[in-house]
C-alpha positions as CSV (number, residue, x, y, z in Angstrom):
1,M,-25.6,-13.2,-55.4
2,V,-27.5,-12.5,-52.3
3,Q,-28.5,-15.1,-49.6
4,S,-31.4,-14.6,-47.2
5,L,-30.6,-12.4,-44.3
6,H,-32.3,-13.6,-41.1
7,F,-30.6,-11.2,-38.8
8,V,-31.7,-7.6,-39.3
9,P,-30.1,-4.8,-37.3
10,R,-32.0,-1.8,-36.0
11,I,-32.5,0.5,-39.0
12,L,-32.9,4.2,-39.7
13,M,-34.3,3.9,-43.1
14,L,-37.3,1.5,-43.1
15,N,-40.7,3.3,-43.1
16,R,-44.1,2.0,-42.3
17,R,-45.4,2.7,-45.7
18,L,-43.0,0.2,-47.2
19,L,-44.2,-2.3,-44.6
20,R,-47.8,-1.6,-45.6
21,I,-47.0,-2.2,-49.2
22,K,-45.3,-5.5,-48.5
23,A,-48.2,-6.6,-46.2
24,M,-50.6,-5.6,-49.0
25,Q,-48.8,-7.7,-51.5
26,A,-48.6,-10.7,-49.1
27,I,-52.4,-10.5,-48.3
28,Y,-53.2,-10.1,-52.0
29,A,-51.1,-13.2,-52.8
30,Y,-52.7,-15.2,-50.0
31,Q,-56.2,-14.3,-51.2
32,Q,-55.3,-15.3,-54.7
33,A,-54.0,-18.6,-53.3
34,Q,-57.3,-19.0,-51.4
35,S,-59.2,-19.1,-54.7
36,S,-56.8,-21.6,-56.1
37,D,-57.1,-23.8,-53.0
38,Y,-60.9,-23.7,-53.4
39,E,-60.6,-24.9,-57.0
40,L,-58.2,-27.6,-56.1
41,A,-60.6,-28.8,-53.4
42,Q,-63.3,-29.0,-56.1
43,D,-61.0,-30.9,-58.3
44,L,-60.4,-33.4,-55.5
45,I,-64.1,-34.0,-55.3
46,K,-64.4,-34.4,-59.0
47,S,-61.6,-37.0,-59.1
48,N,-63.4,-39.1,-56.5
49,F,-66.3,-39.5,-59.0
50,E,-64.3,-40.3,-62.1
51,P,-65.1,-43.7,-63.6
52,D,-62.7,-46.4,-62.4
53,L,-61.1,-47.7,-65.6
54,N,-59.8,-50.7,-63.9
55,A,-63.1,-51.8,-62.4
56,M,-64.5,-55.2,-63.6
57,E,-68.1,-54.1,-63.5
58,K,-69.6,-51.4,-65.8
59,Q,-69.5,-47.9,-64.4
60,D,-72.7,-45.8,-64.2
61,K,-71.2,-42.5,-65.6
62,I,-74.5,-40.7,-65.3
63,L,-74.8,-41.5,-61.6
64,L,-71.2,-40.6,-60.9
65,K,-71.7,-37.2,-62.6
66,K,-74.8,-36.6,-60.5
67,E,-73.0,-37.6,-57.3
68,A,-70.1,-35.3,-58.2
69,Q,-72.6,-32.4,-58.7
70,I,-74.3,-33.0,-55.4
71,A,-70.9,-33.2,-53.6
72,L,-69.8,-29.9,-55.1
73,Q,-73.0,-28.2,-54.0
74,I,-72.6,-29.5,-50.5
75,F,-68.9,-28.4,-50.4
76,D,-69.9,-24.9,-51.5
77,K,-72.4,-24.7,-48.7
78,S,-70.3,-26.5,-46.1
79,Y,-66.7,-25.4,-46.4
80,Q,-67.0,-22.1,-44.4
81,Q,-68.5,-24.1,-41.5
82,K,-65.6,-26.6,-41.8
83,Q,-68.0,-29.6,-41.6
84,V,-70.4,-31.3,-44.0
85,I,-74.0,-29.9,-44.1
86,T,-76.7,-32.6,-44.3
87,H,-78.2,-33.2,-47.7
88,T,-81.1,-35.5,-48.5
89,E,-79.4,-37.0,-51.6
90,A,-76.0,-37.4,-50.1
91,N,-74.6,-40.9,-49.4
92,T,-71.6,-42.0,-47.4
93,K,-69.3,-41.6,-50.4
94,I,-70.5,-38.1,-51.1
95,N,-70.2,-37.0,-47.5
96,H,-66.7,-38.5,-47.1
97,S,-65.5,-36.8,-50.3
98,V,-66.8,-33.4,-49.2
99,Q,-65.2,-33.8,-45.8
100,R,-61.9,-34.7,-47.4
101,A,-62.1,-31.7,-49.6
102,I,-62.9,-29.4,-46.7
103,D,-59.9,-30.8,-44.7
104,F,-57.7,-30.4,-47.8
105,Y,-58.8,-26.8,-48.3
106,Y,-58.1,-25.6,-44.8
107,K,-54.8,-27.5,-44.7
108,S,-53.8,-25.8,-47.9
109,L,-54.9,-22.4,-46.6
110,Q,-52.8,-22.7,-43.5
111,K,-49.8,-23.7,-45.6
112,D,-50.3,-20.7,-47.8
113,Y,-50.9,-18.4,-44.8
114,N,-47.6,-19.4,-43.3
115,F,-45.8,-19.3,-46.6
116,Y,-46.8,-15.7,-47.4
117,L,-46.1,-14.5,-43.9
118,K,-42.6,-16.0,-44.1
119,E,-42.1,-14.5,-47.6
120,M,-43.3,-11.1,-46.4
121,L,-40.8,-11.0,-43.5
122,A,-38.0,-12.3,-45.8
123,E,-38.7,-9.5,-48.2
124,V,-37.8,-6.9,-45.6
125,D,-34.7,-8.9,-44.6
126,N,-33.6,-8.9,-48.2
127,I,-33.7,-5.1,-48.4
128,Y,-30.7,-5.0,-46.1
129,N,-29.0,-7.8,-48.2
130,H,-29.4,-5.6,-51.3
131,Y,-28.0,-2.6,-49.4
132,L,-24.8,-4.6,-48.6
133,A,-24.6,-6.0,-52.1
134,I,-24.9,-2.6,-53.7
135,L,-22.2,-1.2,-51.5
136,L,-20.0,-4.2,-52.4
137,W,-20.7,-3.5,-56.1
138,A,-18.9,-0.1,-55.7
139,V,-16.0,-1.8,-53.8
140,E,-15.7,-4.5,-56.6
141,I,-15.6,-1.8,-59.3
142,S,-12.8,-0.1,-57.5
143,N,-10.9,-3.4,-57.0
144,I,-11.2,-4.2,-60.8
145,I,-9.8,-0.8,-61.8
146,A,-7.0,-1.2,-59.2
147,T,-6.1,-4.6,-60.7
148,Q,-6.1,-3.2,-64.2
149,R,-3.8,-0.4,-63.0
150,D,-1.4,-2.8,-61.3
151,K,-1.1,-4.8,-64.6
152,K,0.2,-1.8,-66.5
153,S,3.4,0.2,-66.1
154,I,2.2,3.7,-65.5
155,N,4.3,6.8,-65.5
156,P,2.9,8.8,-62.4
157,N,3.6,12.0,-64.3
158,H,1.5,10.9,-67.2
159,I,-1.7,12.3,-65.6
160,K,-3.9,11.4,-68.6
161,I,-3.1,7.7,-68.3
162,A,-3.0,7.6,-64.5
163,A,-6.3,9.4,-64.3
164,E,-8.1,6.5,-65.9
165,Y,-7.6,4.5,-62.7
166,Q,-8.5,7.3,-60.3
167,I,-11.4,5.5,-58.6
168,A,-9.1,2.7,-57.5
169,D,-8.0,5.0,-54.7
170,N,-11.4,6.4,-53.9
171,R,-11.4,7.3,-50.1
172,I,-15.1,6.8,-49.6
173,I,-14.9,3.3,-51.1
174,K,-11.9,2.5,-48.9
175,I,-13.7,3.6,-45.7
176,I,-16.7,1.3,-46.5
177,A,-14.5,-1.6,-47.6
178,D,-12.4,-1.4,-44.4
179,N,-15.4,-1.3,-42.1
180,E,-15.2,-4.4,-39.9
181,K,-19.0,-4.9,-39.6
182,F,-19.4,-4.6,-43.4
183,R,-16.8,-7.3,-44.0
184,E,-18.4,-9.5,-41.3
185,F,-21.8,-9.2,-42.9
186,L,-20.5,-10.1,-46.3
187,L,-18.7,-13.2,-45.0
188,R,-21.6,-14.4,-42.8
189,K,-24.2,-14.0,-45.5
190,S,-22.0,-15.1,-48.4
191,I,-22.7,-11.9,-50.4
192,S,-20.4,-11.6,-53.3
193,W,-20.1,-10.6,-57.0
194,H,-17.8,-13.5,-58.0
195,E,-20.3,-14.8,-60.6
196,E,-20.9,-11.4,-62.1
197,Q,-17.4,-10.5,-63.3
198,D,-18.5,-9.9,-66.9
199,L,-21.2,-7.4,-65.8
200,L,-18.7,-5.6,-63.6
201,L,-16.0,-5.5,-66.4
202,D,-18.6,-4.2,-68.8
203,F,-19.6,-1.4,-66.4
204,V,-16.0,-0.5,-65.8
205,G,-15.5,0.0,-69.5
206,K,-18.6,2.3,-69.7
207,L,-17.6,4.2,-66.6
208,K,-14.2,5.2,-68.0
209,K,-15.9,6.7,-71.0
210,N,-18.3,8.7,-68.9
211,E,-17.7,12.5,-69.2
212,K,-18.4,13.1,-65.5
213,Y,-15.9,10.4,-64.5
214,Q,-13.3,11.8,-66.9
215,E,-13.7,15.2,-65.3
216,Y,-13.2,13.7,-61.9
217,A,-10.2,11.7,-63.1
218,Q,-8.4,14.8,-64.5
219,K,-8.2,16.5,-61.1
220,E,-6.4,15.7,-58.0
221,A,-8.8,13.7,-55.9
222,T,-10.1,14.9,-52.6
223,L,-12.5,13.4,-50.1
224,E,-15.2,15.7,-51.5
225,S,-14.6,14.8,-55.1
226,D,-14.4,11.1,-54.2
227,W,-17.9,11.4,-52.6
228,E,-19.3,13.4,-55.5
229,I,-18.3,10.9,-58.2
230,L,-19.8,8.0,-56.2
231,D,-23.0,9.9,-55.5
232,Y,-23.2,10.6,-59.2
233,I,-22.5,7.0,-60.2
234,F,-25.2,5.6,-58.0
235,R,-27.8,8.2,-59.0
236,E,-27.0,7.9,-62.7
237,Y,-26.6,4.2,-63.1
238,L,-28.6,2.5,-60.4
239,F,-31.4,4.6,-59.1
240,K,-33.0,6.4,-62.1
241,K,-36.7,5.8,-62.4
242,T,-37.8,6.2,-66.0
243,P,-36.5,5.1,-69.4
244,E,-36.2,8.8,-70.3
245,D,-33.7,9.2,-67.4
246,S,-31.7,6.1,-68.3
247,P,-29.4,6.2,-71.4
248,E,-29.5,3.0,-73.5
249,E,-26.1,1.8,-72.2
250,E,-27.3,1.7,-68.6
251,K,-30.2,-0.6,-69.2
252,D,-28.2,-3.8,-68.7
253,L,-27.2,-2.8,-65.1
254,Q,-30.8,-1.7,-64.3
255,A,-32.2,-4.9,-65.7
256,F,-29.7,-7.0,-63.6
257,F,-31.0,-5.4,-60.3
258,E,-34.6,-5.8,-61.4
259,K,-33.9,-9.5,-62.1
260,K,-32.3,-10.0,-58.7
261,D,-35.1,-8.1,-56.9
262,I,-38.6,-8.5,-58.3
263,N,-39.7,-5.6,-56.1
264,W,-36.9,-3.4,-57.3
265,S,-39.3,-0.6,-58.4
266,E,-40.6,-0.1,-54.9
267,N,-37.4,-1.1,-53.0
268,R,-35.3,1.2,-55.2
269,E,-36.2,4.4,-53.3
270,I,-35.4,3.1,-49.9
271,L,-32.1,1.6,-51.2
272,K,-31.3,4.8,-52.9
273,S,-31.8,6.7,-49.7
274,M,-29.7,4.2,-47.7
275,I,-26.8,4.1,-50.2
276,L,-26.6,7.9,-50.6
277,K,-26.8,8.5,-46.9
278,T,-24.1,5.9,-46.3
279,L,-21.8,7.7,-48.7
280,K,-22.4,11.0,-47.0
281,K,-21.7,9.4,-43.6
282,A,-18.4,8.1,-44.9
283,K,-17.5,11.6,-46.1
284,E,-18.6,13.4,-42.9
285,S,-17.4,10.9,-40.3
286,P,-14.6,8.9,-41.9
287,Q,-13.0,8.0,-38.5
288,N,-16.3,6.9,-37.0
289,F,-18.1,5.5,-40.0
290,E,-20.8,2.9,-39.3
291,L,-23.2,1.2,-41.7
292,L,-26.8,2.4,-41.6
293,E,-29.3,0.3,-39.7
294,L,-32.7,-0.7,-41.0
295,S,-34.9,0.8,-38.3
296,Q,-34.8,2.9,-35.2
297,D,-36.9,0.3,-33.5
298,W,-37.1,-2.9,-35.5
299,E,-38.9,-4.8,-32.7
300,A,-41.8,-2.3,-32.9
301,D,-41.8,-2.2,-36.7
302,S,-41.7,-5.9,-37.0
303,D,-44.6,-6.3,-34.6
304,F,-46.6,-3.8,-36.6
305,F,-45.7,-5.5,-39.8
306,E,-46.6,-9.1,-38.7
307,N,-49.7,-8.1,-36.8
308,L,-51.0,-6.1,-39.7
309,Y,-50.9,-9.3,-41.9
310,K,-52.4,-11.5,-39.1
311,N,-55.1,-9.1,-37.9
312,T,-56.3,-8.4,-41.5
313,L,-56.7,-12.0,-42.4
314,S,-58.1,-13.3,-39.1
315,E,-60.9,-10.8,-39.1
316,I,-62.2,-10.8,-42.7
317,P,-65.8,-11.9,-41.9
318,R,-66.0,-9.1,-39.3
319,Y,-64.7,-6.5,-41.8
320,E,-67.1,-7.8,-44.5
321,E,-70.0,-7.2,-42.1
322,L,-68.8,-3.7,-41.4
323,L,-68.4,-3.0,-45.1
324,S,-71.8,-4.3,-46.0
325,K,-73.3,-2.1,-43.4
326,I,-71.9,1.2,-44.8
327,A,-71.7,0.3,-48.5
328,K,-75.5,0.6,-48.9
329,N,-75.4,0.9,-52.7
330,W,-72.6,-1.6,-53.3
331,K,-72.3,-5.3,-52.8
332,T,-68.9,-6.0,-51.3
333,E,-68.3,-8.6,-54.1
334,R,-68.3,-5.8,-56.6
335,F,-65.3,-4.0,-54.9
336,V,-62.1,-4.0,-56.7
337,M,-60.1,-6.8,-54.9
338,L,-57.2,-4.5,-54.1
339,D,-59.5,-1.8,-52.8
340,K,-61.2,-4.3,-50.5
341,I,-57.8,-5.5,-49.2
342,L,-56.7,-1.9,-48.5
343,I,-59.9,-1.2,-46.6
344,Q,-59.6,-4.3,-44.6
345,M,-56.0,-3.5,-43.7
346,A,-57.0,0.0,-42.7
347,I,-59.7,-1.3,-40.4
348,A,-57.2,-3.7,-38.8
349,E,-54.8,-0.8,-38.3
350,M,-57.5,1.4,-36.8
351,L,-58.6,-1.4,-34.4
352,Y,-55.2,-3.0,-33.4
353,C,-52.6,-0.2,-33.7
354,P,-53.4,2.1,-30.8
355,S,-50.3,4.3,-31.3
356,I,-51.2,5.2,-34.9
357,P,-53.6,8.2,-35.4
358,I,-56.7,7.5,-37.4
359,K,-55.9,10.3,-39.9
360,V,-52.4,8.9,-40.5
361,T,-54.0,5.5,-41.3
362,I,-56.6,6.9,-43.7
363,N,-54.0,9.1,-45.5
364,E,-51.6,6.1,-45.8
365,Y,-54.2,3.9,-47.5
366,I,-55.4,6.6,-49.8
367,E,-51.7,6.9,-50.9
368,L,-51.5,3.2,-51.5
369,A,-54.8,3.3,-53.5
370,K,-53.4,6.1,-55.6
371,N,-50.2,4.2,-56.4
372,Y,-51.5,0.7,-56.7
373,S,-55.2,0.6,-57.5
374,T,-57.6,2.1,-60.1
375,P,-57.9,5.9,-60.9
376,K,-61.2,6.0,-58.9
377,S,-59.9,4.1,-55.9
378,K,-58.4,7.1,-54.1
379,N,-61.7,8.9,-53.6
380,F,-63.6,5.7,-53.0
381,I,-61.3,4.5,-50.2
382,N,-61.2,8.0,-48.7
383,G,-65.0,8.1,-48.4
384,M,-65.2,4.5,-47.1
385,L,-62.5,4.9,-44.5
386,N,-63.9,8.1,-43.1
387,T,-67.3,6.6,-42.8
388,L,-65.8,3.4,-41.3
389,A,-63.8,5.5,-38.8
390,E,-67.0,7.2,-37.6
391,E,-68.9,3.9,-37.4
392,L,-66.1,2.3,-35.3
393,H,-66.0,5.4,-33.0
394,Q,-69.7,5.2,-32.5
395,Q,-69.3,1.6,-31.5
396,S,-66.4,2.6,-29.1
397,L,-64.2,0.0,-30.9
398,I,-61.3,2.4,-31.6
399,K,-59.0,2.8,-28.6
400,K,-56.0,5.0,-29.2
401,T,-53.1,5.8,-26.8
402,G,-50.1,8.1,-26.9
403,R,-49.3,9.5,-30.3
404,G,-52.4,7.6,-31.6
405,L,-54.6,10.2,-29.9
406,L,-53.2,13.0,-32.1
407,D,-55.7,14.5,-34.7
408,N,-58.4,12.0,-33.7
409,Q,-62.0,13.3,-33.3
């Protein structure tokens, strides 16, 4: 249904917390891939010391096994230095195998690094795609009902029958559908619902039975009532959070959007805000209606987003050293992986985002810990980040400017 959107306009809706979440997910995925790349490099070494079944002479399996073990030991000690460390029992074959594994490991890492960075940026692009597709969903519902009405001979005075098709003439939908930029985006990005007609028809059937819709349909429509029914439909059918809020018959529609967007649970709130504000704009400024944009300053938000990913991953050894210094009773390996990532991201933000106040950074990562990590993570990260901030201040490593100076000690 939705193609990748490479052009993202300025937006009003995107917030830095969502960008932090997506950067966190990308960094987590990269670090998981890092472990997989390490195992694949080990497998490459092992394969070099498998017996050659096509060899004419007898293979010394015990020797091959011993050489593989030596090669794996050397790799474990050498890979971080990116070159083979001398070993008294190593021969040319062992050293060559280890170097090949090291080269493979770093080539794979770079590939994964680029992949998750690209995916991270595409994730934000796709939020705007989903925004357009959801607006189009309402337009398509209206079009289907208009088509159904046109196929029947309706007595305009028979209000009960005519009312069934009320939303076909919804003014809010018409304002959106007639917007030139909206139509241009849909055409350029090939966004459509042509393959989902069964889902649309199923929803139309349910909508006509909805009590709130029937109330709307029995009255003479106004711009206000047109807005109210759309606001209700989106809140009731697309943007409810819990099973308790969602009647059984709505699950198919919710499941469809969850399937189309694997991050629907976190993107839902920003999309809800964007859609509902768009409807309100259409009601309040029908003559001057414009689509929402994704950010007030996408260039600045994009730089923040991309640099958070890069500065976190490029400085991991440095952050590990800082953590080891302040975590006196903890070995950093014992940290919950996500907690460590959140702390590393927070350090990167403190050091490389001069316009963001320290307290803002700390509060943001406490919130992420609360929502995404363990029950104890909130207090742990709070303590660690406050101690880290003091340590970085003492080393004169934190340099804030402008708004970043607010609330800093």
